N, CA, C and O atoms as a MOPAC input file, in Angstrom:
PM7 MOZYME 1SCF
protein

 N     11.77400 1   -22.18000 1  -132.36900 1
 C     10.59600 1   -21.94500 1  -132.58300 1
 C      9.60600 1   -22.13400 1  -130.76600 1
 O      9.50500 1   -23.07600 1  -129.98100 1
 N      9.12100 1   -20.86200 1  -130.76700 1
 C      7.83000 1   -20.77500 1  -129.73300 1
 C      6.86400 1   -20.37800 1  -130.13700 1
 O      6.74600 1   -19.63000 1  -131.10800 1
 N      6.00100 1   -20.81600 1  -129.45300 1
 C      4.60800 1   -20.37900 1  -130.15400 1
 C      3.46800 1   -20.46200 1  -128.65200 1
 O      3.39200 1   -21.32200 1  -127.77500 1
 N      2.74600 1   -19.25700 1  -128.84100 1
 C      1.83000 1   -18.89600 1  -127.50500 1
 C      0.09200 1   -19.47500 1  -128.47200 1
 O     -0.32800 1   -18.95600 1  -129.50600 1
 N     -0.49100 1   -20.49600 1  -127.79400 1
 C     -1.89100 1   -20.57400 1  -128.06800 1
 C     -2.51000 1   -19.11600 1  -127.59600 1
 O     -2.15000 1   -18.35100 1  -126.70100 1
 N     -3.81400 1   -19.02100 1  -128.76000 1
 C     -4.92900 1   -17.78100 1  -128.11100 1
 C     -5.33300 1   -18.17800 1  -126.79900 1
 O     -5.27900 1   -19.32800 1  -126.36500 1
 N     -5.75300 1   -17.13700 1  -126.17300 1
 C     -6.02600 1   -17.17400 1  -124.85900 1
 C     -7.56900 1   -16.71900 1  -124.74300 1
 O     -7.95100 1   -16.34900 1  -125.85300 1
 N     -8.34700 1   -16.64500 1  -123.99400 1
 C     -9.41600 1   -16.23900 1  -123.74200 1
 C     -9.41000 1   -14.94600 1  -123.01100 1
 O     -9.05600 1   -14.89400 1  -121.83300 1
 N     -9.89800 1   -13.61300 1  -123.86500 1
 C     -9.38700 1   -12.44000 1  -123.10800 1
 C    -10.48700 1   -12.32500 1  -121.95200 1
 O    -10.68400 1   -11.19700 1  -121.50100 1
 N    -11.21600 1   -13.39000 1  -121.43700 1
 C    -11.89800 1   -13.09300 1  -120.17400 1
 C    -11.13300 1   -14.14100 1  -119.28400 1
 O    -11.74200 1   -14.65400 1  -118.34500 1
 N    -10.16100 1   -14.39400 1  -119.47200 1
 C     -9.20000 1   -15.37400 1  -118.60100 1
 C     -8.49000 1   -14.42300 1  -117.84300 1
 O     -7.95000 1   -13.52300 1  -118.48600 1
 N     -8.34800 1   -14.42300 1  -116.36300 1
 C     -7.43800 1   -13.74200 1  -115.85100 1
 C     -7.20800 1   -14.06500 1  -114.20000 1
 O     -8.01600 1   -14.72200 1  -113.54200 1
 N     -6.16900 1   -13.58200 1  -113.74400 1
 C     -5.84300 1   -14.30300 1  -112.40600 1
 C     -5.37500 1   -13.51500 1  -111.71600 1
 O     -4.81600 1   -12.56300 1  -112.26000 1
 N     -5.41100 1   -13.58600 1  -110.29000 1
 C     -4.94700 1   -12.40700 1  -109.20600 1
 C     -3.75000 1   -13.03200 1  -108.73500 1
 O     -3.51300 1   -14.22700 1  -108.91300 1
 N     -2.93600 1   -12.17600 1  -108.08900 1
 C     -1.79400 1   -12.88700 1  -107.51000 1
 C     -0.57500 1   -11.88300 1  -107.47300 1
 O     -0.54500 1   -10.76600 1  -107.99000 1
 N      0.56500 1   -12.59700 1  -106.65500 1
 C      1.98200 1   -11.94600 1  -106.59900 1
 C      2.46900 1   -11.75100 1  -107.91600 1
 O      2.85600 1   -12.87700 1  -108.22600 1
 N      2.71200 1   -10.89000 1  -109.01300 1
 C      2.97900 1   -10.94200 1  -110.27800 1
 C      4.40400 1   -11.57800 1  -110.44500 1
 O      4.80200 1   -12.41600 1  -111.25400 1
 N      5.05000 1   -10.91700 1  -109.42400 1
 C      6.78700 1   -10.78000 1  -109.59000 1
 C      7.14600 1   -12.40300 1  -109.14500 1
 O      8.19800 1   -12.88600 1  -109.56400 1
 N      6.24200 1   -13.21700 1  -108.28900 1
 C      6.16200 1   -14.80900 1  -107.82200 1
 C      5.81800 1   -15.58700 1  -109.03900 1
 O      6.53500 1   -16.49600 1  -109.45800 1
 N      4.83400 1   -15.25700 1  -109.53400 1
 C      4.14600 1   -15.79500 1  -110.68800 1
 C      5.08100 1   -15.77200 1  -111.84500 1
 O      5.55700 1   -16.83500 1  -112.24300 1
 N      5.42400 1   -14.48000 1  -112.49800 1
 C      6.02100 1   -14.14600 1  -113.56900 1
 C      7.32400 1   -15.40300 1  -113.34100 1
 O      7.51600 1   -16.32700 1  -114.13200 1
 N      8.06900 1   -15.16800 1  -112.14900 1
 C      9.27300 1   -15.63000 1  -111.96000 1
 C      9.17500 1   -17.47800 1  -112.19000 1
 O     10.05300 1   -18.29900 1  -112.45400 1
 N      7.92400 1   -17.59800 1  -111.98700 1
 C      7.73900 1   -19.24100 1  -111.94600 1
 C      7.42000 1   -19.71700 1  -113.47200 1
 O      7.71100 1   -20.80700 1  -113.96500 1
 N      6.77100 1   -18.66300 1  -114.07300 1
 C      6.57300 1   -19.00700 1  -115.71900 1
 C      7.93100 1   -18.90500 1  -116.29500 1
 O      8.24000 1   -19.67800 1  -117.20200 1
 N      8.99400 1   -17.79300 1  -115.73800 1
 C     10.24500 1   -17.53200 1  -116.71600 1
 C     11.01500 1   -18.91300 1  -116.57500 1
 O     11.69900 1   -19.27900 1  -117.53100 1
 N     10.92700 1   -19.85700 1  -115.20400 1
 C     11.78300 1   -20.98700 1  -114.77000 1
 C     10.96800 1   -22.05000 1  -115.75700 1
 O     11.50100 1   -22.79400 1  -116.58100 1
 N     10.12500 1   -21.98600 1  -115.58800 1
 C      9.66600 1   -22.98900 1  -116.28300 1
 C      9.66900 1   -22.99200 1  -117.98100 1
 O     10.09500 1   -24.02200 1  -118.50300 1
 N      9.24600 1   -21.96600 1  -118.81000 1
 C      9.99600 1   -21.39500 1  -120.36600 1
 C     11.46600 1   -21.79800 1  -120.42500 1
 O     11.86000 1   -22.41900 1  -121.41300 1
 N     12.48400 1   -21.42000 1  -119.22000 1
 C     13.57000 1   -21.77700 1  -119.36800 1
 C     13.84900 1   -23.15600 1  -119.45300 1
 O     14.26400 1   -23.70400 1  -120.47400 1
 N     13.63600 1   -23.68000 1  -118.45100 1
 C     13.87500 1   -25.38900 1  -118.60800 1
 C     13.36700 1   -26.12900 1  -119.82900 1
 O     13.97200 1   -26.97900 1  -120.48300 1
 N     12.02900 1   -25.60600 1  -120.03600 1
 C     11.70200 1   -26.42600 1  -121.71700 1
 C     12.84200 1   -25.90000 1  -122.75300 1
 O     13.62300 1   -26.73700 1  -123.20500 1
 N     12.95700 1   -24.58200 1  -123.13100 1
 C     14.39400 1   -24.31700 1  -123.97000 1
 C     15.47900 1   -24.90500 1  -123.52000 1
 O     15.89400 1   -25.67500 1  -124.38600 1
 N     15.98800 1   -24.90800 1  -122.79000 1
 C     16.84300 1   -25.72100 1  -122.10600 1
 C     17.20500 1   -27.14400 1  -122.62900 1
 O     18.29000 1   -27.55700 1  -123.03700 1
 N     15.94100 1   -27.81900 1  -122.50200 1
 C     15.98100 1   -29.13700 1  -122.48500 1
 C     15.28900 1   -29.76500 1  -124.00900 1
 O     15.61600 1   -30.86100 1  -124.46400 1
 N     14.43000 1   -28.97500 1  -124.57500 1
 C     13.46100 1   -29.17800 1  -125.99300 1
 C     14.62000 1   -29.69900 1  -126.96300 1
 O     15.73100 1   -29.26500 1  -126.65700 1
 N     14.58000 1   -30.51300 1  -128.03200 1
 C     15.54500 1   -30.98400 1  -129.01500 1
 C     15.81300 1   -29.55700 1  -129.89500 1
 O     14.97600 1   -28.66100 1  -130.00200 1
 N     16.75300 1   -29.55000 1  -130.31500 1
 C     17.13300 1   -28.58000 1  -131.39300 1
 C     15.84300 1   -28.45300 1  -132.96800 1
 O     15.43200 1   -29.44200 1  -133.57600 1
 N     15.50100 1   -27.15700 1  -133.25300 1
 C     14.97600 1   -26.94300 1  -134.04800 1
 C     13.29600 1   -27.61000 1  -134.16100 1
 O     12.58500 1   -27.84600 1  -135.13800 1
 N     13.06900 1   -27.77800 1  -132.62200 1
 C     11.53800 1   -28.03700 1  -132.23300 1
 C     10.80600 1   -27.05600 1  -131.39700 1
 O     11.38200 1   -26.12900 1  -130.82800 1
 N      9.48000 1   -27.27900 1  -131.32800 1
 C      9.00200 1   -25.95300 1  -130.73200 1
 C      8.65700 1   -26.49400 1  -129.26000 1
 O      8.33800 1   -27.60200 1  -128.83000 1
 N      8.91100 1   -24.90200 1  -128.51800 1
 C      8.13200 1   -24.89100 1  -127.04300 1
 C      7.07100 1   -24.02400 1  -127.50300 1
 O      6.99100 1   -23.28600 1  -128.48500 1
 N      6.15300 1   -24.33000 1  -126.41100 1
 C      4.72000 1   -23.80800 1  -126.71100 1
 C      4.22500 1   -23.44500 1  -125.43000 1
 O      4.60500 1   -23.91700 1  -124.35800 1
 N      3.18900 1   -22.41300 1  -125.63800 1
 C      3.00100 1   -21.90100 1  -124.25000 1
 C      1.38800 1   -21.91400 1  -123.88400 1
 O      0.86400 1   -21.36900 1  -124.85600 1
 N      0.56800 1   -22.20300 1  -123.13800 1
 C     -1.18500 1   -21.96400 1  -123.32700 1
 C     -1.62900 1   -21.60500 1  -122.35300 1
 O     -0.75400 1   -21.53500 1  -121.49000 1
 N     -2.90100 1   -21.22800 1  -121.89800 1
 C     -3.50600 1   -20.78800 1  -120.58100 1
 C     -4.91200 1   -21.16400 1  -120.95800 1
 O     -5.54500 1   -20.89900 1  -121.98000 1
 N     -5.21500 1   -21.77800 1  -119.99100 1
 C     -7.09300 1   -22.14000 1  -119.91400 1
 C     -7.81300 1   -22.23900 1  -118.62700 1
 O     -7.14300 1   -22.20600 1  -117.59500 1
 N     -8.84000 1   -22.33400 1  -118.57600 1
 C    -10.01700 1   -22.29600 1  -117.55600 1
 C     -9.86500 1   -23.56800 1  -117.25700 1
 O     -9.56300 1   -24.27200 1  -118.22100 1
 N    -10.01300 1   -24.28000 1  -115.89200 1
 C    -10.67700 1   -25.80400 1  -115.37200 1
 C    -11.17700 1   -25.32300 1  -114.16100 1
 O    -10.51300 1   -25.00500 1  -113.17400 1
 N    -12.43100 1   -25.28900 1  -114.30200 1
 C    -13.29500 1   -24.79000 1  -112.79000 1
 C    -12.56000 1   -23.52400 1  -112.03700 1
 O    -12.22800 1   -22.57700 1  -112.75100 1
 N    -12.38900 1   -23.48700 1  -111.13300 1
 C    -11.87600 1   -22.15200 1  -110.69200 1
 C    -10.46400 1   -22.02900 1  -110.87000 1
 O     -9.85100 1   -21.19700 1  -110.20100 1
 N     -9.86400 1   -22.77600 1  -111.71200 1
 C     -8.35700 1   -22.86700 1  -111.38100 1
 C     -7.92300 1   -22.01200 1  -113.33100 1
 O     -8.71500 1   -22.30100 1  -114.22800 1
 N     -6.85200 1   -21.18700 1  -113.63400 1
 C     -6.10500 1   -21.36800 1  -114.44300 1
 C     -5.04800 1   -21.90300 1  -114.48400 1
 O     -4.12600 1   -21.67400 1  -113.70100 1
 N     -5.02500 1   -22.87800 1  -115.61800 1
 C     -3.86800 1   -23.79100 1  -115.72500 1
 C     -2.90800 1   -23.34800 1  -116.95000 1
 O     -3.47600 1   -23.15900 1  -118.02600 1
 N     -1.59100 1   -23.17500 1  -116.89400 1
 C     -0.79800 1   -23.06400 1  -117.76200 1
 C     -0.19800 1   -23.99500 1  -118.03600 1
 O      0.19200 1   -24.76500 1  -117.15800 1
 N      0.05200 1   -24.19400 1  -119.34400 1
 C      0.82000 1   -25.39300 1  -119.89300 1
 C      2.16900 1   -25.04800 1  -120.89900 1
 O      2.23100 1   -24.50100 1  -122.00000 1
 N      3.07600 1   -25.54900 1  -120.11800 1
 C      4.48600 1   -25.48200 1  -121.29000 1
 C      4.73800 1   -26.39300 1  -121.94000 1
 O      4.37600 1   -27.42400 1  -121.37200 1
 N      5.24900 1   -26.58700 1  -123.00100 1
 C      5.23600 1   -28.16400 1  -123.58500 1
 C      6.41800 1   -27.77800 1  -124.64000 1
 O      6.33600 1   -26.82000 1  -125.40800 1
 N      7.48700 1   -28.63200 1  -124.56500 1
 C      8.50500 1   -28.93800 1  -125.48200 1
 C      8.78200 1   -30.28300 1  -125.90100 1
 O      8.08900 1   -31.25700 1  -125.60600 1
 N      9.83700 1   -30.29800 1  -126.60900 1
 C      9.95000 1   -31.49800 1  -127.17800 1
 C     11.34300 1   -32.23900 1  -126.94300 1
 O     12.16000 1   -32.54900 1  -127.81000 1
 N     11.43300 1   -32.47600 1  -125.38500 1
 C     12.84500 1   -33.20800 1  -124.78500 1
 C     12.84400 1   -34.77100 1  -125.10700 1
 O     13.93600 1   -35.31000 1  -125.28500 1
 N     11.79100 1   -35.45000 1  -125.18300 1
 C     11.57300 1   -36.52400 1  -125.28100 1
 C     11.11000 1   -37.30800 1  -124.12300 1
 O     11.02800 1   -38.53400 1  -124.19700 1
 N     10.73800 1   -36.51400 1  -122.82900 1
 C     10.06400 1   -37.21100 1  -121.92500 1
 C     10.93200 1   -37.30300 1  -120.72000 1
 O     12.13100 1   -37.04300 1  -120.82200 1
 N     10.33300 1   -37.70400 1  -119.43000 1
 C     11.32800 1   -37.49200 1  -118.21200 1
 C     11.36700 1   -38.92600 1  -118.05700 1
 O     10.38900 1   -39.66100 1  -118.19200 1
 N     12.65000 1   -39.32700 1  -117.74000 1
 C     12.91700 1   -40.93000 1  -117.03900 1
 C     11.86700 1   -41.31500 1  -116.04100 1
 O     11.35300 1   -40.48800 1  -115.28800 1
 N     11.53100 1   -42.70100 1  -116.05200 1
 C     10.15800 1   -42.94100 1  -115.40900 1
 C     10.70800 1   -43.00200 1  -113.75300 1
 O     11.77100 1   -43.43100 1  -113.30400 1
 N      9.49700 1   -42.37600 1  -113.03900 1
 C      9.69500 1   -42.33300 1  -111.85100 1
 C     10.18100 1   -40.84700 1  -111.15800 1
 O     10.10200 1   -40.63200 1  -109.94900 1
 N     10.65600 1   -39.94500 1  -112.07600 1
 C     11.31100 1   -38.96500 1  -111.58800 1
 C     10.18900 1   -37.37600 1  -111.52200 1
 O     10.33700 1   -36.18900 1  -111.23500 1
 N      9.15400 1   -38.22300 1  -111.95200 1
 C      8.20600 1   -36.46800 1  -112.05400 1
 C      8.04400 1   -35.46500 1  -110.92400 1
 O      8.06700 1   -34.23500 1  -110.96300 1
 N      7.83800 1   -36.48000 1  -109.69300 1
 C      7.86900 1   -35.85500 1  -108.49400 1
 C      9.04400 1   -35.34300 1  -107.73600 1
 O      8.95500 1   -34.38200 1  -106.97100 1
 N     10.28400 1   -36.08200 1  -107.98700 1
 C     11.82800 1   -35.76800 1  -107.34900 1
 C     11.74000 1   -34.47200 1  -108.40300 1
 O     12.02000 1   -33.48300 1  -107.72600 1
 N     11.51900 1   -34.14500 1  -109.52000 1
 C     12.24300 1   -33.07000 1  -110.47500 1
 C     11.75500 1   -31.51100 1  -109.63200 1
 O     12.08400 1   -30.38500 1  -110.00400 1
 N     11.01600 1   -31.80300 1  -108.59600 1
 C     10.76200 1   -30.42500 1  -108.04600 1
 C     11.41800 1   -29.87500 1  -106.74500 1
 O     11.32500 1   -28.76700 1  -106.21800 1
 N     12.15100 1   -31.05900 1  -106.36800 1
 C     13.02800 1   -31.00300 1  -105.15100 1
 C     14.14600 1   -29.99300 1  -105.63200 1
 O     14.51000 1   -29.79000 1  -106.79000 1
 N     14.70400 1   -29.28200 1  -104.21000 1
 C     15.65500 1   -28.67400 1  -104.53300 1
 C     17.40000 1   -29.25500 1  -105.28000 1
 O     17.95700 1   -30.27200 1  -104.86700 1
 N     17.74200 1   -28.73600 1  -105.92300 1
 C     19.16900 1   -29.47300 1  -106.30600 1
 C     19.21100 1   -31.06000 1  -107.11300 1
 O     20.17500 1   -31.81800 1  -107.22000 1
 N     17.89500 1   -31.22400 1  -107.58600 1
 C     17.72900 1   -32.68600 1  -108.61400 1
 C     17.74100 1   -31.90200 1  -109.67200 1
 O     17.33500 1   -30.75500 1  -109.85600 1
 N     18.29300 1   -32.72000 1  -110.37900 1
 C     18.58800 1   -32.63900 1  -111.74900 1
 C     18.55300 1   -34.15200 1  -112.41900 1
 O     19.30700 1   -35.06000 1  -112.07000 1
 N     17.57300 1   -34.25300 1  -113.41000 1
 C     17.62900 1   -35.52200 1  -114.00600 1
 C     17.97600 1   -36.07500 1  -115.45800 1
 O     18.08700 1   -37.21900 1  -115.89700 1
 N     18.12400 1   -34.61300 1  -116.12300 1
 C     18.92200 1   -34.63300 1  -117.79900 1
 C     20.53100 1   -35.04800 1  -117.62100 1
 O     21.15800 1   -35.35800 1  -116.60800 1
 N     20.93300 1   -34.93000 1  -118.97800 1
 C     22.40000 1   -35.20900 1  -119.35400 1
 C     22.91100 1   -33.69300 1  -119.17000 1
 O     24.11100 1   -33.42100 1  -119.19600 1
 N     22.03000 1   -32.84800 1  -119.00500 1
 C     22.48900 1   -31.08700 1  -119.20300 1
 C     22.51800 1   -30.95000 1  -117.45200 1
 O     21.49200 1   -31.13300 1  -116.79800 1
 N     23.58500 1   -30.67000 1  -116.93700 1
 C     23.33100 1   -30.35400 1  -115.57800 1
 C     24.29000 1   -28.90800 1  -115.66000 1
 O     25.34900 1   -28.91300 1  -115.03300 1
 N     23.98400 1   -27.94500 1  -116.27000 1
 C     24.54000 1   -27.11200 1  -116.49000 1
 C     23.97100 1   -25.88100 1  -115.26800 1
 O     24.77800 1   -25.02500 1  -114.90800 1
 N     22.84000 1   -25.88600 1  -114.81100 1
 C     22.15400 1   -25.19500 1  -113.74500 1
 C     22.63900 1   -25.81100 1  -112.66900 1
 O     23.61700 1   -26.55700 1  -112.65200 1
 N     21.62900 1   -25.35400 1  -111.32200 1
 C     21.75200 1   -25.57100 1  -109.95600 1
 C     20.96700 1   -26.64800 1  -109.96200 1
 O     21.41700 1   -27.53900 1  -109.24100 1
 N     19.79300 1   -26.95600 1  -110.59300 1
 C     18.71000 1   -27.47400 1  -110.11700 1
 C     17.78900 1   -27.06700 1  -109.05900 1
 O     17.28600 1   -27.78200 1  -108.19200 1
 N     17.61100 1   -25.57700 1  -109.29200 1
 C     16.75400 1   -25.00400 1  -108.41400 1
 C     15.64700 1   -24.26500 1  -108.87900 1
 O     14.91900 1   -23.65500 1  -108.09500 1
 N     15.45000 1   -24.27800 1  -110.21600 1
 C     14.38900 1   -24.02700 1  -111.35500 1
 C     13.20200 1   -24.14400 1  -110.97500 1
 O     12.49700 1   -23.24800 1  -110.51200 1
 N     12.83200 1   -25.60200 1  -111.20400 1
 C     11.98600 1   -26.23200 1  -110.98600 1
 C     11.04500 1   -26.22500 1  -109.41200 1
 O      9.83000 1   -26.16900 1  -109.22000 1
 N     12.01900 1   -26.29500 1  -108.60800 1
 C     11.83400 1   -26.06300 1  -107.27700 1
 C     11.52700 1   -24.55200 1  -106.90900 1
 O     10.60200 1   -24.40400 1  -106.11000 1
 N     11.93300 1   -23.81500 1  -107.20400 1
 C     11.60900 1   -22.66000 1  -106.94500 1
 C     10.24500 1   -22.03300 1  -107.41100 1
 O      9.42200 1   -21.46500 1  -106.69300 1
 N     10.17100 1   -22.28300 1  -108.92200 1
 C      8.35200 1   -22.08700 1  -109.68200 1
 C      7.47900 1   -22.83800 1  -108.65800 1
 O      6.88900 1   -22.08700 1  -107.88200 1
 N      7.27300 1   -24.12300 1  -108.49200 1
 C      6.80500 1   -24.50900 1  -107.54300 1
 C      6.32300 1   -23.87500 1  -106.38500 1
 O      5.11300 1   -23.75000 1  -106.19600 1
 N      7.52200 1   -23.29300 1  -105.26400 1
 C      7.24800 1   -22.61700 1  -104.48800 1
 C      6.59600 1   -21.50400 1  -104.58800 1
 O      5.86600 1   -21.12400 1  -103.67300 1
 N      6.76400 1   -20.79500 1  -105.74600 1
 C      6.11400 1   -19.32600 1  -106.30500 1
 C      4.75400 1   -19.51700 1  -106.14400 1
 O      4.07300 1   -18.80500 1  -105.40700 1
 N      4.17700 1   -20.74900 1  -107.01200 1
 C      3.17700 1   -21.11600 1  -107.05900 1
 C      2.06200 1   -21.11700 1  -106.13100 1
 O      0.98000 1   -20.54300 1  -106.01200 1
 N      2.84400 1   -22.10100 1  -105.44000 1
 C      2.21800 1   -22.37100 1  -104.06700 1
 C      2.03200 1   -21.44900 1  -102.69100 1
 O      1.32700 1   -21.56500 1  -101.68800 1
 N      2.97400 1   -20.51700 1  -103.12300 1
 C      3.06200 1   -19.24200 1  -102.02500 1
 C      1.88900 1   -18.64100 1  -102.50900 1
 O      1.21800 1   -17.95100 1  -101.74200 1
 N      1.52200 1   -18.82300 1  -103.78000 1
 C      0.33200 1   -17.70600 1  -104.10500 1
 C     -0.95100 1   -18.45500 1  -103.88200 1
 O     -2.05000 1   -17.98400 1  -104.17600 1
 N     -0.81200 1   -19.35200 1  -103.48100 1
 C     -2.08500 1   -20.00900 1  -103.81700 1
 C     -2.47200 1   -21.11300 1  -104.64400 1
 O     -3.46700 1   -21.82300 1  -104.50000 1
 N     -1.66900 1   -21.17900 1  -105.44300 1
 C     -1.82100 1   -22.53700 1  -106.58900 1
 C     -1.33100 1   -23.59400 1  -106.19300 1
 O     -0.70400 1   -23.79200 1  -105.15200 1
 N     -1.71200 1   -24.60200 1  -107.34500 1
 C     -0.97300 1   -26.03500 1  -106.94700 1
 C     -0.45200 1   -26.45400 1  -108.15200 1
 O      0.17600 1   -27.51100 1  -108.21800 1

């Protein structure tokens, strides 16, 4: 199941559409890949100060302790499912940072 929270219609961002869309697709793909069967992946967007934050939430059970920084490095994989190359989260992060995000 996939749900998208209501978004304030005045919320907007400017940036490289292709880079930011690719980053979002990588995050969503990762969430769908690791969430437990018959659970929900959700997407939300909201403003915090001068930033727009996107939340992608899944039900994977959480990350192993100490891996939250390393998962954004190229070729790093921490789950049992190693069907990908370990590049998606790294590319997503670089795309956002290349467009001035954090």
